[in-house]
N, CA, C and O atoms as CSV, one atom per row, in Angstrom:
chain,resi,resn,atom,element,x,y,z
A,1,MET,N,N,-25.195,-17.556,25.049
A,1,MET,CA,C,-26.359,-17.989,25.413
A,1,MET,C,C,-26.628,-19.605,24.805
A,1,MET,O,O,-27.464,-20.392,25.250
A,2,GLN,N,N,-25.798,-19.822,23.814
A,2,GLN,CA,C,-26.038,-21.094,23.101
A,2,GLN,C,C,-25.267,-21.911,23.821
A,2,GLN,O,O,-25.544,-23.085,23.573
A,3,GLU,N,N,-24.223,-21.756,24.788
A,3,GLU,CA,C,-23.391,-22.359,25.581
A,3,GLU,C,C,-24.240,-22.807,26.649
A,3,GLU,O,O,-24.167,-23.927,27.154
A,4,VAL,N,N,-24.957,-22.004,26.944
A,4,VAL,CA,C,-25.953,-22.585,28.219
A,4,VAL,C,C,-27.203,-23.277,27.832
A,4,VAL,O,O,-27.645,-23.953,28.761
A,5,ILE,N,N,-27.648,-23.302,27.149
A,5,ILE,CA,C,-28.836,-23.693,26.386
A,5,ILE,C,C,-28.340,-25.487,25.968
A,5,ILE,O,O,-29.024,-26.499,26.115
A,6,PHE,N,N,-26.839,-25.355,25.387
A,6,PHE,CA,C,-26.356,-26.794,24.926
A,6,PHE,C,C,-25.831,-27.435,25.798
A,6,PHE,O,O,-25.520,-28.614,25.624
A,7,SER,N,N,-25.613,-26.755,26.982
A,7,SER,CA,C,-25.121,-27.062,28.628
A,7,SER,C,C,-26.202,-28.059,29.101
A,7,SER,O,O,-26.073,-29.198,29.550
A,8,PHE,N,N,-27.207,-27.380,28.895
A,8,PHE,CA,C,-28.474,-27.978,29.877
A,8,PHE,C,C,-29.022,-28.982,28.893
A,8,PHE,O,O,-29.475,-29.933,29.530
A,9,ILE,N,N,-29.141,-29.122,27.778
A,9,ILE,CA,C,-29.401,-30.178,26.841
A,9,ILE,C,C,-28.663,-31.407,27.197
A,9,ILE,O,O,-29.219,-32.466,27.489
A,10,VAL,N,N,-27.274,-31.207,27.159
A,10,VAL,CA,C,-26.119,-32.169,27.502
A,10,VAL,C,C,-26.681,-32.903,29.048
A,10,VAL,O,O,-26.828,-34.098,29.307
A,11,PHE,N,N,-26.915,-31.700,29.915
A,11,PHE,CA,C,-27.237,-32.261,31.459
A,11,PHE,C,C,-28.566,-32.940,31.444
A,11,PHE,O,O,-28.787,-33.790,32.306
A,12,ILE,N,N,-29.634,-32.598,30.393
A,12,ILE,CA,C,-30.632,-33.659,30.712
A,12,ILE,C,C,-30.307,-34.972,30.056
A,12,ILE,O,O,-30.700,-36.006,30.597
A,13,ILE,N,N,-29.662,-35.015,29.002
A,13,ILE,CA,C,-29.216,-36.117,27.963
A,13,ILE,C,C,-28.772,-37.056,28.944
A,13,ILE,O,O,-29.441,-38.085,29.034
A,14,ILE,N,N,-27.486,-36.880,29.930
A,14,ILE,CA,C,-26.934,-37.630,30.480
A,14,ILE,C,C,-27.664,-38.260,31.684
A,14,ILE,O,O,-27.716,-39.433,32.056
A,15,TYR,N,N,-28.239,-37.084,32.205
A,15,TYR,CA,C,-29.234,-37.370,33.611
A,15,TYR,C,C,-30.245,-38.774,33.032
A,15,TYR,O,O,-30.296,-39.856,33.616
A,16,LEU,N,N,-31.080,-38.383,31.613
A,16,LEU,CA,C,-31.938,-39.528,31.407
A,16,LEU,C,C,-31.332,-40.827,30.622
A,16,LEU,O,O,-32.084,-41.686,30.162
A,17,ILE,N,N,-30.395,-40.874,30.547
A,17,ILE,CA,C,-29.370,-41.961,29.639
A,17,ILE,C,C,-29.177,-42.862,31.177
A,17,ILE,O,O,-29.553,-44.029,31.288
A,18,TYR,N,N,-28.563,-42.122,32.236
A,18,TYR,CA,C,-28.231,-42.769,33.572
A,18,TYR,C,C,-29.505,-43.103,34.317
A,18,TYR,O,O,-29.408,-44.017,35.137
A,19,TRP,N,N,-30.704,-42.507,34.168
A,19,TRP,CA,C,-32.040,-42.910,34.560
A,19,TRP,C,C,-32.570,-44.251,33.879
A,19,TRP,O,O,-32.946,-45.230,34.524
A,20,ILE,N,N,-32.552,-44.171,32.616
A,20,ILE,CA,C,-33.100,-45.167,31.791
A,20,ILE,C,C,-32.357,-46.743,31.749
A,20,ILE,O,O,-32.913,-47.827,31.578
A,21,THR,N,N,-30.878,-46.441,31.973
A,21,THR,CA,C,-29.835,-47.481,32.116
A,21,THR,C,C,-29.629,-48.001,33.258
A,21,THR,O,O,-29.267,-49.177,33.293
A,22,VAL,N,N,-29.818,-47.211,34.561
A,22,VAL,CA,C,-29.363,-47.708,35.782
A,22,VAL,C,C,-30.458,-47.583,36.858
A,22,VAL,O,O,-30.828,-48.548,37.527
A,23,ILE,N,N,-30.934,-46.393,36.980
A,23,ILE,CA,C,-31.891,-46.490,37.957
A,23,ILE,C,C,-33.008,-47.227,38.019
A,23,ILE,O,O,-33.434,-47.922,38.941
A,24,LEU,N,N,-33.554,-46.958,36.676
A,24,LEU,CA,C,-35.238,-48.130,36.457
A,24,LEU,C,C,-34.845,-49.537,36.563
A,24,LEU,O,O,-35.719,-50.395,36.688
A,25,ARG,N,N,-33.755,-49.808,36.528
A,25,ARG,CA,C,-33.738,-51.427,36.191
A,25,ARG,C,C,-33.005,-52.067,37.256
A,25,ARG,O,O,-31.814,-51.760,37.314
A,26,LYS,N,N,-33.472,-52.949,38.177
A,26,LYS,CA,C,-33.259,-53.668,39.244
A,26,LYS,C,C,-32.217,-54.406,39.262
A,26,LYS,O,O,-31.622,-54.463,40.338
A,27,LYS,N,N,-31.787,-55.032,38.338
A,27,LYS,CA,C,-30.508,-55.766,38.202
A,27,LYS,C,C,-29.216,-54.302,38.009
A,27,LYS,O,O,-28.035,-54.510,38.290
A,28,LYS,N,N,-29.497,-53.489,37.715
A,28,LYS,CA,C,-28.527,-52.585,36.994
A,28,LYS,C,C,-28.140,-51.971,38.371
A,28,LYS,O,O,-26.998,-51.743,38.771
A,29,LEU,N,N,-29.445,-51.724,39.088
A,29,LEU,CA,C,-29.058,-50.645,40.415
A,29,LEU,C,C,-28.343,-51.943,41.601
A,29,LEU,O,O,-27.475,-51.630,42.415
A,30,GLU,N,N,-28.783,-53.077,41.510
A,30,GLU,CA,C,-27.924,-53.557,42.429
A,30,GLU,C,C,-26.527,-53.907,42.180
A,30,GLU,O,O,-25.771,-54.347,43.045
A,31,LYS,N,N,-26.235,-53.703,41.021
A,31,LYS,CA,C,-24.825,-53.410,40.320
A,31,LYS,C,C,-24.158,-52.203,40.676
A,31,LYS,O,O,-22.986,-52.061,41.024
A,32,PHE,N,N,-25.193,-51.224,40.523
A,32,PHE,CA,C,-24.490,-49.944,41.195
A,32,PHE,C,C,-23.815,-49.812,42.279
A,32,PHE,O,O,-22.996,-48.922,42.507
A,33,LYS,N,N,-24.263,-51.064,43.290
A,33,LYS,CA,C,-23.572,-51.070,44.590
A,33,LYS,C,C,-21.869,-51.234,44.514
A,33,LYS,O,O,-21.082,-50.754,45.330
A,34,ASN,N,N,-21.529,-52.031,43.330
A,34,ASN,CA,C,-20.114,-51.876,42.979
A,34,ASN,C,C,-19.312,-50.948,42.409
A,34,ASN,O,O,-18.097,-51.016,42.221
A,35,ASN,N,N,-20.419,-49.670,42.023
A,35,ASN,CA,C,-19.857,-48.772,41.343
A,35,ASN,C,C,-18.503,-48.267,41.728
A,35,ASN,O,O,-18.073,-48.724,42.786
A,36,THR,N,N,-17.563,-47.216,40.935
A,36,THR,CA,C,-16.430,-46.824,41.318
A,36,THR,C,C,-16.799,-45.851,42.447
A,36,THR,O,O,-16.419,-45.846,43.618
A,37,TYR,N,N,-18.045,-44.627,41.478
A,37,TYR,CA,C,-18.235,-43.907,42.797
A,37,TYR,C,C,-18.646,-44.169,44.037
A,37,TYR,O,O,-18.484,-43.367,44.956
A,38,VAL,N,N,-19.387,-45.658,44.215
A,38,VAL,CA,C,-19.938,-45.487,45.527
A,38,VAL,C,C,-18.911,-46.417,46.472
A,38,VAL,O,O,-19.090,-46.572,47.680
A,39,ARG,N,N,-17.820,-47.000,45.727
A,39,ARG,CA,C,-16.793,-47.623,46.290
A,39,ARG,C,C,-15.794,-46.615,46.491
A,39,ARG,O,O,-14.835,-47.173,47.026
A,40,TYR,N,N,-15.581,-45.501,46.332
A,40,TYR,CA,C,-15.248,-44.222,46.574
A,40,TYR,C,C,-15.549,-43.502,47.879
A,40,TYR,O,O,-14.760,-42.966,48.658
A,41,LEU,N,N,-17.353,-43.651,47.960
A,41,LEU,CA,C,-17.637,-42.964,49.039
A,41,LEU,C,C,-17.608,-43.826,50.121
A,41,LEU,O,O,-17.584,-43.372,51.265
A,42,GLN,N,N,-17.609,-45.334,49.839
A,42,GLN,CA,C,-17.491,-46.248,51.279
A,42,GLN,C,C,-16.239,-46.242,51.595
A,42,GLN,O,O,-15.969,-46.586,52.745
A,43,LEU,N,N,-15.085,-45.840,50.643
A,43,LEU,CA,C,-13.676,-46.223,51.346
A,43,LEU,C,C,-13.209,-44.996,51.999
A,43,LEU,O,O,-12.580,-45.034,53.056
A,44,ILE,N,N,-13.535,-43.794,51.323
A,44,ILE,CA,C,-13.142,-42.640,52.072
A,44,ILE,C,C,-13.748,-41.763,53.112
A,44,ILE,O,O,-13.143,-41.018,53.883
A,45,TYR,N,N,-15.055,-41.964,53.020
A,45,TYR,CA,C,-16.262,-41.356,53.989
A,45,TYR,C,C,-16.824,-42.502,54.638
A,45,TYR,O,O,-17.625,-42.309,55.553
A,46,HIS,N,N,-16.545,-43.578,54.323
A,46,HIS,CA,C,-16.897,-44.850,55.326
A,46,HIS,C,C,-18.457,-44.898,55.447
A,46,HIS,O,O,-19.097,-45.037,56.489
A,47,ILE,N,N,-18.876,-44.774,54.350
A,47,ILE,CA,C,-20.617,-44.865,54.144
A,47,ILE,C,C,-20.747,-46.634,54.104
A,47,ILE,O,O,-19.974,-47.496,53.685
A,48,ASP,N,N,-22.115,-46.703,54.755
A,48,ASP,CA,C,-22.446,-47.944,54.877
A,48,ASP,C,C,-23.841,-47.859,53.722
A,48,ASP,O,O,-24.975,-47.379,53.731
A,49,ILE,N,N,-23.103,-48.516,52.916
A,49,ILE,CA,C,-24.266,-48.731,51.484
A,49,ILE,C,C,-25.652,-49.505,51.796
A,49,ILE,O,O,-26.753,-49.141,51.383
A,50,GLU,N,N,-25.365,-50.780,52.699
A,50,GLU,CA,C,-26.665,-51.241,52.978
A,50,GLU,C,C,-27.621,-50.679,53.607
A,50,GLU,O,O,-28.793,-51.006,53.421
A,51,ARG,N,N,-27.254,-49.759,54.437
A,51,ARG,CA,C,-28.071,-48.662,55.490
A,51,ARG,C,C,-28.486,-47.510,54.554
A,51,ARG,O,O,-29.101,-46.605,55.118
A,52,ILE,N,N,-28.251,-47.359,53.127
A,52,ILE,CA,C,-28.591,-46.237,52.780
A,52,ILE,C,C,-29.900,-46.764,51.507
A,52,ILE,O,O,-30.009,-47.916,51.089
A,53,ASN,N,N,-30.827,-45.511,51.062
A,53,ASN,CA,C,-31.247,-46.059,50.271
A,53,ASN,C,C,-30.666,-45.772,48.561
A,53,ASN,O,O,-30.524,-44.705,47.963
A,54,ILE,N,N,-30.364,-47.497,48.012
A,54,ILE,CA,C,-29.448,-47.213,46.677
A,54,ILE,C,C,-29.977,-46.372,45.832
A,54,ILE,O,O,-29.323,-45.533,45.213
A,55,LYS,N,N,-30.977,-46.506,45.762
A,55,LYS,CA,C,-31.815,-45.650,44.405
A,55,LYS,C,C,-31.680,-43.920,44.422
A,55,LYS,O,O,-31.349,-43.087,43.578
A,56,SER,N,N,-32.081,-43.866,45.715
A,56,SER,CA,C,-31.554,-42.513,45.982
A,56,SER,C,C,-30.000,-41.878,45.922
A,56,SER,O,O,-29.793,-40.745,45.488
A,57,LEU,N,N,-29.309,-42.451,46.242
A,57,LEU,CA,C,-27.595,-42.444,45.908
A,57,LEU,C,C,-27.614,-42.620,44.523
A,57,LEU,O,O,-26.757,-41.951,43.944
A,58,ALA,N,N,-28.475,-43.458,43.662
A,58,ALA,CA,C,-27.779,-43.360,42.195
A,58,ALA,C,C,-28.474,-42.142,41.538
A,58,ALA,O,O,-27.809,-41.524,40.706
A,59,LYS,N,N,-29.602,-41.765,41.783
A,59,LYS,CA,C,-29.724,-40.247,41.589
A,59,LYS,C,C,-29.307,-39.060,41.891
A,59,LYS,O,O,-29.527,-38.074,41.189
A,60,VAL,N,N,-28.675,-39.050,42.950
A,60,VAL,CA,C,-27.305,-38.121,43.391
A,60,VAL,C,C,-26.517,-38.189,42.835
A,60,VAL,O,O,-26.091,-37.090,42.480
A,61,ILE,N,N,-25.804,-39.291,42.380
A,61,ILE,CA,C,-24.621,-39.772,41.387
A,61,ILE,C,C,-25.144,-39.284,40.083
A,61,ILE,O,O,-24.378,-38.529,39.484
A,62,ALA,N,N,-26.393,-39.574,39.458
A,62,ALA,CA,C,-26.724,-38.988,38.414
A,62,ALA,C,C,-26.632,-38.127,38.204
A,62,ALA,O,O,-26.054,-37.851,37.152
A,63,LEU,N,N,-27.143,-37.069,39.067
A,63,LEU,CA,C,-27.503,-35.729,38.897
A,63,LEU,C,C,-26.095,-34.989,39.028
A,63,LEU,O,O,-25.800,-34.092,38.238
A,64,THR,N,N,-25.309,-35.358,39.961
A,64,THR,CA,C,-23.981,-34.985,40.013
A,64,THR,C,C,-23.034,-35.035,38.670
A,64,THR,O,O,-22.723,-34.135,37.890
A,65,ASN,N,N,-22.761,-36.157,38.694
A,65,ASN,CA,C,-22.102,-36.472,37.013
A,65,ASN,C,C,-22.896,-36.083,36.011
A,65,ASN,O,O,-22.321,-36.466,34.992
A,66,SER,N,N,-23.723,-35.631,35.765
A,66,SER,CA,C,-24.651,-35.007,34.407
A,66,SER,C,C,-24.142,-33.324,34.739
A,66,SER,O,O,-23.646,-32.636,33.847
A,67,PHE,N,N,-24.329,-32.863,36.005
A,67,PHE,CA,C,-23.539,-31.463,36.289
A,67,PHE,C,C,-22.131,-31.419,36.059
A,67,PHE,O,O,-21.696,-30.555,35.298
A,68,ILE,N,N,-21.284,-32.306,36.663
A,68,ILE,CA,C,-19.930,-31.931,36.517
A,68,ILE,C,C,-19.565,-31.808,34.842
A,68,ILE,O,O,-18.839,-30.932,34.372
A,69,ILE,N,N,-20.080,-32.634,34.241
A,69,ILE,CA,C,-20.172,-33.016,32.457
A,69,ILE,C,C,-20.558,-31.693,31.740
A,69,ILE,O,O,-19.990,-30.952,30.937
A,70,SER,N,N,-21.737,-31.708,32.354
A,70,SER,CA,C,-22.426,-30.151,31.384
A,70,SER,C,C,-21.567,-29.080,31.851
A,70,SER,O,O,-21.107,-28.345,30.978
A,71,PHE,N,N,-21.258,-28.848,33.071
A,71,PHE,CA,C,-20.776,-27.570,33.632
A,71,PHE,C,C,-19.379,-27.035,32.876
A,71,PHE,O,O,-19.197,-25.936,32.354
A,72,THR,N,N,-18.186,-28.486,33.017
A,72,THR,CA,C,-17.238,-28.525,32.099
A,72,THR,C,C,-17.087,-28.519,30.780
A,72,THR,O,O,-16.031,-28.038,30.369
A,73,LEU,N,N,-17.975,-28.985,29.877
A,73,LEU,CA,C,-18.368,-28.653,28.743
A,73,LEU,C,C,-18.825,-26.831,28.291
A,73,LEU,O,O,-18.443,-26.099,27.378
A,74,TYR,N,N,-19.671,-26.657,29.289
A,74,TYR,CA,C,-19.934,-25.330,29.113
A,74,TYR,C,C,-18.124,-24.086,29.085
A,74,TYR,O,O,-17.654,-23.369,28.201
A,75,PHE,N,N,-17.788,-24.319,30.112
A,75,PHE,CA,C,-16.330,-23.560,30.308
A,75,PHE,C,C,-15.650,-24.013,28.840
A,75,PHE,O,O,-15.517,-23.153,27.970
A,76,ILE,N,N,-15.213,-25.436,28.592
A,76,ILE,CA,C,-14.744,-25.371,27.318
A,76,ILE,C,C,-15.027,-25.102,26.193
A,76,ILE,O,O,-14.182,-25.081,25.297
A,77,SER,N,N,-16.625,-24.770,25.966
A,77,SER,CA,C,-17.138,-24.406,24.612
A,77,SER,C,C,-16.885,-22.936,24.564
A,77,SER,O,O,-16.724,-22.405,23.466
A,78,ILE,N,N,-16.834,-22.203,25.713
A,78,ILE,CA,C,-15.969,-20.692,25.203
A,78,ILE,C,C,-14.936,-20.265,24.598
A,78,ILE,O,O,-14.823,-19.126,24.144
A,79,THR,N,N,-13.936,-21.318,24.534
A,79,THR,CA,C,-12.698,-21.098,23.858
A,79,THR,C,C,-12.716,-21.734,22.400
A,79,THR,O,O,-13.367,-22.740,22.115
A,80,ASP,N,N,-11.968,-21.064,21.568
A,80,ASP,CA,C,-11.733,-21.653,20.498
A,80,ASP,C,C,-10.475,-22.889,20.191
A,80,ASP,O,O,-10.539,-23.885,19.470
A,81,SER,N,N,-9.352,-22.379,21.040
A,81,SER,CA,C,-7.938,-23.130,21.053
A,81,SER,C,C,-8.289,-24.882,21.601
A,81,SER,O,O,-8.956,-25.060,22.620
A,82,LEU,N,N,-7.848,-25.850,20.938
A,82,LEU,CA,C,-7.917,-27.344,21.012
A,82,LEU,C,C,-7.149,-27.535,22.723
A,82,LEU,O,O,-7.665,-28.208,23.615
A,83,PHE,N,N,-5.762,-26.722,22.864
A,83,PHE,CA,C,-5.067,-26.913,23.963
A,83,PHE,C,C,-5.965,-26.157,24.989
A,83,PHE,O,O,-6.298,-26.879,25.929
A,84,LEU,N,N,-6.412,-24.956,25.036
A,84,LEU,CA,C,-6.747,-24.125,26.223
A,84,LEU,C,C,-8.114,-25.341,26.605
A,84,LEU,O,O,-8.320,-25.736,27.753
A,85,MET,N,N,-8.935,-25.792,25.390
A,85,MET,CA,C,-9.884,-26.775,25.824
A,85,MET,C,C,-9.737,-28.070,26.614
A,85,MET,O,O,-10.500,-28.557,27.449
A,86,LEU,N,N,-8.663,-28.474,26.184
A,86,LEU,CA,C,-8.115,-29.862,27.052
A,86,LEU,C,C,-7.801,-29.328,28.711
A,86,LEU,O,O,-8.335,-29.864,29.683
A,87,LEU,N,N,-6.959,-28.326,28.789
A,87,LEU,CA,C,-6.344,-27.607,29.652
A,87,LEU,C,C,-7.569,-27.379,30.419
A,87,LEU,O,O,-7.764,-28.112,31.389
A,88,LEU,N,N,-8.413,-26.485,30.134
A,88,LEU,CA,C,-9.686,-26.111,31.222
A,88,LEU,C,C,-10.210,-27.457,31.576
A,88,LEU,O,O,-10.464,-27.660,32.764
A,89,ALA,N,N,-10.469,-28.710,30.427
A,89,ALA,CA,C,-11.321,-29.313,31.005
A,89,ALA,C,C,-10.854,-30.358,31.996
A,89,ALA,O,O,-11.568,-31.219,32.511
A,90,VAL,N,N,-9.114,-30.103,32.262
A,90,VAL,CA,C,-8.463,-31.293,33.097
A,90,VAL,C,C,-8.547,-30.036,34.700
A,90,VAL,O,O,-8.490,-30.437,35.863
A,91,ALA,N,N,-8.663,-28.805,34.354
A,91,ALA,CA,C,-8.393,-27.923,35.323
A,91,ALA,C,C,-9.748,-27.914,35.907
A,91,ALA,O,O,-9.628,-27.621,37.097
A,92,ILE,N,N,-11.290,-28.154,35.517
A,92,ILE,CA,C,-12.107,-28.011,35.971
A,92,ILE,C,C,-12.602,-29.166,36.365
A,92,ILE,O,O,-13.154,-29.235,37.463
A,93,PHE,N,N,-12.495,-30.260,35.552
A,93,PHE,CA,C,-13.222,-31.427,35.501
A,93,PHE,C,C,-12.806,-32.042,37.116
A,93,PHE,O,O,-13.615,-32.057,38.044
A,94,ILE,N,N,-11.404,-32.524,37.212
A,94,ILE,CA,C,-10.968,-33.230,38.550
A,94,ILE,C,C,-11.205,-32.548,39.667
A,94,ILE,O,O,-11.496,-33.275,40.616
A,95,PRO,N,N,-11.181,-31.262,39.915
A,95,PRO,CA,C,-11.466,-30.598,40.964
A,95,PRO,C,C,-12.720,-30.299,41.477
A,95,PRO,O,O,-13.016,-30.010,42.636
A,96,LEU,N,N,-13.607,-30.422,40.241
A,96,LEU,CA,C,-15.304,-29.930,40.360
A,96,LEU,C,C,-15.708,-31.596,41.264
A,96,LEU,O,O,-16.272,-31.808,42.337
A,97,GLN,N,N,-15.072,-32.579,40.167
A,97,GLN,CA,C,-15.774,-33.991,40.681
A,97,GLN,C,C,-15.179,-34.405,41.852
A,97,GLN,O,O,-15.839,-35.294,42.388
A,98,LEU,N,N,-13.770,-33.971,42.700
A,98,LEU,CA,C,-13.192,-34.064,43.828
A,98,LEU,C,C,-14.577,-33.258,44.779
A,98,LEU,O,O,-15.238,-33.895,45.600
A,99,LEU,N,N,-14.752,-32.200,44.557
A,99,LEU,CA,C,-15.037,-31.377,45.692
A,99,LEU,C,C,-16.879,-31.805,45.597
A,99,LEU,O,O,-17.621,-31.770,46.579
A,100,SER,N,N,-17.279,-32.156,44.312
A,100,SER,CA,C,-18.631,-32.832,44.578
A,100,SER,C,C,-18.799,-34.000,45.251
A,100,SER,O,O,-19.766,-34.140,46.000
A,101,TYR,N,N,-17.785,-35.081,45.049
A,101,TYR,CA,C,-17.723,-36.357,45.882
A,101,TYR,C,C,-17.733,-36.048,47.220
A,101,TYR,O,O,-18.451,-36.705,47.974
A,102,HIS,N,N,-17.008,-35.099,47.658
A,102,HIS,CA,C,-16.625,-34.746,49.007
A,102,HIS,C,C,-17.909,-34.174,49.677
A,102,HIS,O,O,-18.188,-34.653,50.776
A,103,ILE,N,N,-18.898,-33.018,49.063
A,103,ILE,CA,C,-19.779,-32.730,49.470
A,103,ILE,C,C,-21.316,-33.920,49.819
A,103,ILE,O,O,-22.177,-33.883,50.698
A,104,ILE,N,N,-21.031,-35.062,48.429
A,104,ILE,CA,C,-21.769,-36.014,48.762
A,104,ILE,C,C,-21.688,-36.788,50.007
A,104,ILE,O,O,-22.637,-37.046,50.748
A,105,GLY,N,N,-20.175,-37.216,50.204
A,105,GLY,CA,C,-19.705,-37.979,51.217
A,105,GLY,C,C,-19.834,-37.397,52.616
A,105,GLY,O,O,-20.033,-38.103,53.605
A,106,LYS,N,N,-19.740,-36.393,52.641
A,106,LYS,CA,C,-20.116,-35.536,53.827
A,106,LYS,C,C,-21.486,-35.653,54.150
A,106,LYS,O,O,-21.686,-35.911,55.337
A,107,TYR,N,N,-22.476,-35.539,53.446
A,107,TYR,CA,C,-23.639,-35.453,53.146
A,107,TYR,C,C,-24.500,-37.081,53.986
A,107,TYR,O,O,-25.330,-37.434,54.824
A,108,TYR,N,N,-23.782,-37.440,53.248
A,108,TYR,CA,C,-24.163,-39.094,53.780
A,108,TYR,C,C,-23.707,-39.642,55.147
A,108,TYR,O,O,-24.355,-40.377,55.892
A,109,GLN,N,N,-22.414,-39.125,55.342
A,109,GLN,CA,C,-21.761,-39.191,56.734
A,109,GLN,C,C,-22.833,-38.514,57.539
A,109,GLN,O,O,-23.501,-39.327,58.178
A,110,LYS,N,N,-23.131,-37.472,57.668
A,110,LYS,CA,C,-24.047,-37.088,58.540
A,110,LYS,C,C,-25.295,-37.838,58.560
A,110,LYS,O,O,-25.956,-38.311,59.484
A,111,LYS,N,N,-25.456,-37.821,57.157
A,111,LYS,CA,C,-26.981,-38.373,57.314
A,111,LYS,C,C,-27.033,-39.782,58.147
A,111,LYS,O,O,-27.942,-39.934,58.963
A,112,GLN,N,N,-25.986,-40.891,57.927
A,112,GLN,CA,C,-25.767,-41.883,58.518
A,112,GLN,C,C,-25.902,-41.921,60.113
A,112,GLN,O,O,-26.639,-42.580,60.848
A,113,ARG,N,N,-24.850,-40.907,60.387
A,113,ARG,CA,C,-24.648,-40.472,62.222
A,113,ARG,C,C,-26.209,-40.051,62.815
A,113,ARG,O,O,-26.596,-40.514,63.887
A,114,SER,N,N,-26.944,-39.249,62.107
A,114,SER,CA,C,-28.029,-38.965,62.601
A,114,SER,C,C,-29.234,-39.962,62.304
A,114,SER,O,O,-30.409,-39.651,62.496
A,115,ASP,N,N,-28.828,-41.152,61.832
A,115,ASP,CA,C,-29.803,-42.283,61.352
A,115,ASP,C,C,-29.518,-43.022,62.422
A,115,ASP,O,O,-30.558,-43.254,63.038
A,116,HIS,N,N,-28.516,-43.529,62.957
A,116,HIS,CA,C,-27.277,-44.161,63.885
A,116,HIS,C,C,-28.174,-43.805,65.232
A,116,HIS,O,O,-28.479,-44.734,65.980
A,117,HIS,N,N,-28.511,-42.722,65.476
A,117,HIS,CA,C,-28.609,-41.992,66.912
A,117,HIS,C,C,-30.147,-41.800,67.315
A,117,HIS,O,O,-30.616,-41.345,68.358
A,118,VAL,N,N,-30.653,-42.184,66.410
A,118,VAL,CA,C,-32.214,-42.089,66.525
A,118,VAL,C,C,-32.816,-43.642,67.056
A,118,VAL,O,O,-34.024,-43.813,67.220
């Protein structure tokens, strides 16, 4: 139970840091358009960043990254072996990140198509 609470606290802290340092600042939000995650979505899923609400995308990415980190942290915290922690972290983090950004990319592709046809 402690691991769940700790992971939830980590989730909240990471999201709040992202909220304060990126989402609430107009200059940082503008620079966010060149973020690695945004460029990945543009390159792989052909998302037109100029046609979507960048603040909304920043919130989705902040929530996603917070979830990925806290979820990974939860699973590595249930073991005591450092080697197993490292192995679990890689085995969970990378597929979870790829899956999460695939879902985001498909969502924005679909949203972009439906906005285009209206």
